[in-house]
SEMAR-459557 format. One line per 4 residues: number of its first residue (from 1); their letters; for each residue x, z, y of N, C-alpha, C, O. Coordinates in nm, 3 decimals. Example, Ala and Ser with C-alpha at 12.3 -4.5 7.8 and 13.67 -1.06 7.14 Angstrom:
2
1> as> 1.319/0.780/-0.569/1.230/0.780/-0.450/1.320/0.780/-0.330/1.424/0.846/-0.332; 1.285/0.708/-0.225/1.367/0.714/-0.106/1.290/0.787/0.003/1.341/0.804/0.114;
***
This chain:
108
1> mstp> -2.495/1.356/-2.501/-2.473/1.373/-2.358/-2.608/1.354/-2.289/-2.682/1.261/-2.321; -2.639/1.442/-2.196/-2.768/1.434/-2.129/-2.771/1.316/-2.030/-2.667/1.271/-1.984; -2.890/1.270/-2.000/-2.906/1.157/-1.908/-2.851/1.189/-1.770/-2.782/1.104/-1.713; -2.877/1.309/-1.711/-2.818/1.338/-1.579/-2.666/1.339/-1.581/-2.602/1.291/-1.487;
5> tlav> -2.607/1.394/-1.686/-2.461/1.397/-1.697/-2.404/1.256/-1.705/-2.305/1.223/-1.640; -2.468/1.173/-1.786/-2.424/1.035/-1.799/-2.435/0.961/-1.666/-2.347/0.882/-1.631; -2.543/0.985/-1.593/-2.561/0.919/-1.463/-2.452/0.960/-1.365/-2.401/0.876/-1.290; -2.415/1.088/-1.364/-2.309/1.135/-1.275/-2.176/1.071/-1.313/-2.102/1.025/-1.226;
9> llti> -2.146/1.067/-1.442/-2.020/1.007/-1.487/-2.014/0.859/-1.452/-1.909/0.810/-1.410; -2.123/0.787/-1.470/-2.124/0.645/-1.435/-2.108/0.624/-1.285/-2.040/0.530/-1.243; -2.168/0.709/-1.205/-2.156/0.698/-1.060/-2.012/0.723/-1.017/-1.958/0.648/-0.936; -1.950/0.826/-1.070/-1.813/0.860/-1.033/-1.718/0.749/-1.077/-1.628/0.712/-1.001;
13> salp> -1.736/0.697/-1.197/-1.644/0.594/-1.245/-1.658/0.463/-1.168/-1.565/0.382/-1.167; -1.772/0.443/-1.102/-1.792/0.320/-1.024/-1.731/0.328/-0.886/-1.717/0.226/-0.819; -1.695/0.449/-0.842/-1.636/0.463/-0.708/-1.493/0.412/-0.709/-1.417/0.446/-0.799; -1.454/0.330/-0.610/-1.316/0.282/-0.605/-1.222/0.394/-0.565/-1.260/0.484/-0.490;
17> sraq> -1.100/0.389/-0.616/-1.003/0.491/-0.577/-0.957/0.465/-0.435/-0.960/0.351/-0.388; -0.915/0.569/-0.367/-0.872/0.557/-0.229/-0.754/0.461/-0.214/-0.745/0.388/-0.115; -0.663/0.462/-0.311/-0.545/0.376/-0.301/-0.580/0.229/-0.312/-0.501/0.143/-0.272; -0.698/0.197/-0.365/-0.737/0.058/-0.380/-0.817/0.006/-0.262/-0.858/-0.110/-0.261;
21> qppp> -0.840/0.089/-0.162/-0.916/0.048/-0.045/-0.821/0.025/0.072/-0.758/0.119/0.119; -0.809/-0.099/0.119/-0.724/-0.123/0.235/-0.783/-0.053/0.358/-0.904/-0.037/0.369; -0.696/-0.012/0.449/-0.744/0.054/0.570/-0.814/-0.046/0.661/-0.803/-0.167/0.641; -0.885/0.004/0.762/-0.943/-0.089/0.859/-0.832/-0.162/0.931/-0.719/-0.114/0.937;
25> papd> -0.862/-0.279/0.987/-0.758/-0.356/1.056/-0.688/-0.274/1.164/-0.752/-0.202/1.241; -0.557/-0.286/1.167/-0.477/-0.217/1.269/-0.475/-0.303/1.395/-0.472/-0.426/1.386; -0.477/-0.240/1.511/-0.471/-0.320/1.633/-0.338/-0.393/1.642/-0.234/-0.337/1.605; -0.340/-0.515/1.689/-0.218/-0.595/1.699/-0.163/-0.584/1.840/-0.148/-0.683/1.911;
29> sgel> -0.133/-0.460/1.881/-0.090/-0.434/2.018/0.061/-0.442/2.034/0.112/-0.431/2.145; 0.133/-0.462/1.923/0.278/-0.469/1.931/0.344/-0.333/1.918/0.466/-0.325/1.903; 0.266/-0.225/1.923/0.321/-0.091/1.912/0.282/-0.032/1.778/0.196/0.056/1.769; 0.345/-0.081/1.673/0.315/-0.040/1.538/0.420/0.061/1.493/0.539/0.030/1.492;
33> dvgq> 0.376/0.180/1.455/0.466/0.280/1.398/0.469/0.253/1.247/0.389/0.308/1.172; 0.562/0.169/1.206/0.564/0.122/1.067/0.589/0.237/0.971/0.531/0.240/0.862; 0.674/0.331/1.007/0.699/0.446/0.919/0.571/0.525/0.894/0.543/0.564/0.780; 0.494/0.549/0.999/0.368/0.622/0.986/0.268/0.539/0.907/0.198/0.591/0.820;
37> lfat> 0.260/0.411/0.938/0.169/0.322/0.867/0.202/0.321/0.718/0.113/0.330/0.634; 0.329/0.310/0.687/0.372/0.307/0.547/0.335/0.438/0.478/0.284/0.437/0.366; 0.361/0.550/0.545/0.332/0.680/0.485/0.183/0.696/0.455/0.147/0.750/0.350; 0.098/0.651/0.546/-0.045/0.674/0.529/-0.115/0.566/0.449/-0.223/0.591/0.395;
41> tcgw> -0.057/0.448/0.440/-0.122/0.339/0.368/-0.053/0.310/0.235/-0.120/0.301/0.132; 0.076/0.297/0.237/0.151/0.256/0.118/0.202/0.376/0.037/0.225/0.367/-0.083; 0.218/0.490/0.107/0.274/0.609/0.044/0.192/0.667/-0.069/0.240/0.751/-0.144; 0.067/0.623/-0.082/-0.016/0.669/-0.194/0.046/0.624/-0.326/0.031/0.692/-0.428;
45> chsa> 0.113/0.512/-0.325/0.168/0.457/-0.449/0.320/0.444/-0.448/0.384/0.455/-0.553; 0.378/0.421/-0.331/0.523/0.403/-0.320/0.579/0.532/-0.261/0.578/0.551/-0.140; 0.629/0.619/-0.347/0.670/0.754/-0.310/0.792/0.758/-0.219/0.870/0.663/-0.213; 0.806/0.870/-0.150/0.921/0.897/-0.062/0.942/0.785/0.038/1.055/0.743/0.063;
49> ggra> 0.833/0.737/0.096/0.844/0.630/0.195/0.894/0.500/0.138/0.952/0.419/0.211; 0.873/0.478/0.008/0.920/0.356/-0.058/1.053/0.372/-0.126/1.104/0.278/-0.187; 1.112/0.492/-0.115/1.245/0.516/-0.170/1.244/0.552/-0.318/1.348/0.553/-0.383; 1.125/0.581/-0.371/1.114/0.621/-0.512/0.988/0.559/-0.573/0.892/0.527/-0.503;
53> agkg> 0.991/0.544/-0.703/0.873/0.493/-0.773/0.767/0.601/-0.777/0.797/0.720/-0.786; 0.644/0.559/-0.769/0.529/0.647/-0.786/0.434/0.571/-0.876/0.472/0.525/-0.984; 0.309/0.556/-0.832/0.217/0.468/-0.903/0.265/0.324/-0.891/0.245/0.242/-0.981; 0.330/0.294/-0.779/0.388/0.163/-0.755/0.540/0.172/-0.765/0.595/0.282/-0.774;
57> pqlm> 0.608/0.058/-0.764/0.753/0.059/-0.780/0.827/0.109/-0.657/0.774/0.109/-0.546; 0.951/0.150/-0.679/1.042/0.180/-0.568/1.065/0.051/-0.492/1.084/-0.055/-0.552; 1.064/0.058/-0.360/1.085/-0.062/-0.279/1.225/-0.068/-0.220/1.275/-0.177/-0.193; 1.288/0.046/-0.199/1.424/0.048/-0.148/1.513/-0.030/-0.246/1.506/-0.009/-0.367;
61> dtkr> 1.595/-0.117/-0.193/1.688/-0.199/-0.272/1.617/-0.298/-0.364/1.673/-0.338/-0.466; 1.495/-0.336/-0.330/1.423/-0.433/-0.413/1.498/-0.565/-0.419/1.562/-0.606/-0.321; 1.490/-0.630/-0.531/1.552/-0.762/-0.549/1.456/-0.874/-0.513/1.495/-0.991/-0.512; 1.330/-0.839/-0.482/1.230/-0.940/-0.444/1.263/-0.997/-0.307/1.314/-0.925/-0.221;
65> dddf> 1.236/-1.125/-0.286/1.264/-1.185/-0.155/1.149/-1.156/-0.057/1.042/-1.111/-0.097; 1.175/-1.183/0.069/1.078/-1.152/0.174/0.946/-1.225/0.154/0.840/-1.167/0.178; 0.952/-1.350/0.112/0.828/-1.426/0.089/0.743/-1.362/-0.020/0.621/-1.354/-0.007; 0.807/-1.315/-0.126/0.734/-1.248/-0.232/0.665/-1.123/-0.177/0.547/-1.099/-0.203;
69> mrnr> 0.741/-1.042/-0.100/0.683/-0.918/-0.046/0.569/-0.946/0.051/0.466/-0.879/0.046; 0.587/-1.046/0.139/0.478/-1.082/0.231/0.353/-1.121/0.153/0.243/-1.076/0.185; 0.370/-1.204/0.053/0.258/-1.249/-0.028/0.191/-1.131/-0.100/0.069/-1.123/-0.104; 0.270/-1.041/-0.156/0.215/-0.927/-0.230/0.138/-0.835/-0.134/0.030/-0.787/-0.168;
73> ikng> 0.193/-0.809/-0.016/0.124/-0.724/0.082/-0.006/-0.791/0.125/-0.111/-0.726/0.132; 0.001/-0.918/0.153/-0.115/-0.991/0.205/-0.224/-1.009/0.098/-0.342/-0.988/0.126; -0.185/-1.048/-0.022/-0.281/-1.084/-0.126/-0.297/-0.983/-0.238/-0.389/-0.995/-0.319; -0.209/-0.884/-0.244/-0.218/-0.782/-0.347/-0.188/-0.835/-0.485/-0.141/-0.947/-0.502;
77> kega> -0.218/-0.751/-0.583/-0.203/-0.788/-0.725/-0.320/-0.723/-0.797/-0.334/-0.600/-0.797; -0.403/-0.803/-0.858/-0.523/-0.753/-0.922/-0.492/-0.639/-1.018/-0.406/-0.651/-1.105; -0.564/-0.530/-1.001/-0.547/-0.414/-1.087/-0.428/-0.327/-1.055/-0.410/-0.222/-1.116; -0.346/-0.368/-0.959/-0.225/-0.291/-0.929/-0.210/-0.257/-0.782/-0.172/-0.144/-0.748;
81> mpaf> -0.239/-0.351/-0.694/-0.219/-0.329/-0.550/-0.329/-0.400/-0.472/-0.358/-0.517/-0.497; -0.390/-0.329/-0.376/-0.492/-0.396/-0.295/-0.430/-0.497/-0.200/-0.312/-0.487/-0.166; -0.508/-0.593/-0.158/-0.465/-0.692/-0.060/-0.484/-0.633/0.080/-0.587/-0.571/0.108; -0.385/-0.652/0.166/-0.392/-0.601/0.302/-0.396/-0.712/0.406/-0.379/-0.685/0.525;
85> gaaf> -0.418/-0.835/0.363/-0.421/-0.949/0.455/-0.529/-0.939/0.560/-0.512/-0.991/0.670; -0.641/-0.874/0.529/-0.748/-0.857/0.627/-0.722/-0.737/0.719/-0.782/-0.726/0.825; -0.632/-0.649/0.677/-0.605/-0.528/0.754/-0.489/-0.546/0.853/-0.488/-0.483/0.958; -0.393/-0.631/0.819/-0.274/-0.647/0.901/-0.251/-0.794/0.935/-0.277/-0.883/0.854;
89> sdaq> -0.203/-0.817/1.055/-0.167/-0.953/1.097/-0.036/-0.993/1.027/0.033/-0.909/0.969; -0.004/-1.121/1.033/0.123/-1.168/0.976/0.241/-1.098/1.042/0.339/-1.065/0.975; 0.233/-1.076/1.173/0.342/-1.008/1.245/0.357/-0.864/1.196/0.469/-0.815/1.181; 0.247/-0.797/1.171/0.253/-0.660/1.120/0.309/-0.657/0.978/0.385/-0.567/0.943;
93> idei> 0.271/-0.754/0.897/0.325/-0.761/0.761/0.475/-0.786/0.767/0.550/-0.729/0.687; 0.520/-0.869/0.860/0.665/-0.890/0.878/0.735/-0.759/0.914/0.845/-0.733/0.866; 0.672/-0.677/0.996/0.729/-0.547/1.033/0.739/-0.455/0.911/0.836/-0.381/0.897; 0.640/-0.459/0.825/0.643/-0.379/0.703/0.757/-0.425/0.613/0.828/-0.343/0.556;
97> vkyi> 0.775/-0.557/0.601/0.886/-0.610/0.520/1.020/-0.565/0.579/1.110/-0.527/0.505; 1.034/-0.569/0.712/1.158/-0.521/0.777/1.181/-0.374/0.747/1.293/-0.332/0.720; 1.074/-0.295/0.751/1.084/-0.152/0.720/1.137/-0.134/0.578/1.228/-0.053/0.555; 1.081/-0.208/0.483/1.124/-0.198/0.344/1.272/-0.235/0.331/1.347/-0.167/0.260;
101> ralk> 1.313/-0.342/0.397/1.454/-0.386/0.390/1.550/-0.283/0.450/1.665/-0.273/0.408; 1.502/-0.206/0.546/1.588/-0.107/0.613/1.592/0.029/0.543/1.665/0.118/0.586; 1.517/0.046/0.436/1.513/0.176/0.367/1.650/0.216/0.315/1.720/0.136/0.252; 1.686/0.339/0.341/1.811/0.397/0.291/1.776/0.531/0.229/1.673/0.590/0.263;
105> pteg> 1.859/0.580/0.138/1.831/0.713/0.078/1.823/0.819/0.188/1.894/0.813/0.288; 1.736/0.916/0.166/1.725/1.025/0.263/1.840/1.122/0.242/1.887/1.142/0.130; 1.884/1.180/0.350/1.994/1.277/0.344/1.938/1.416/0.324/1.832/1.449/0.377; 2.009/1.497/0.249/1.969/1.636/0.233/1.917/1.664/0.104/1.879/1.777/0.076;
***
């Protein structure tokens, strides 16, 4: 393998994947569109708005308790899920947990 090819491959492999980068902090204005936030932030791994497994598990009908979900959203899981504690306030994380609890199968 040539040196330039190896350098390109090493550079590409060092780049973090988009799903592992938390978004910039969301404003804590109280007007959070959780469905949109979930689609654009969490939907990379939790398919169908959390209703189906993707890279991450299905969240609809999860048996995990709210404290577990808050902790996982806030602190992530090494190698599996980024931490979003710096991106979202505790109140916003609570809204995400409520969204997950309210998930129902889509009609149609």
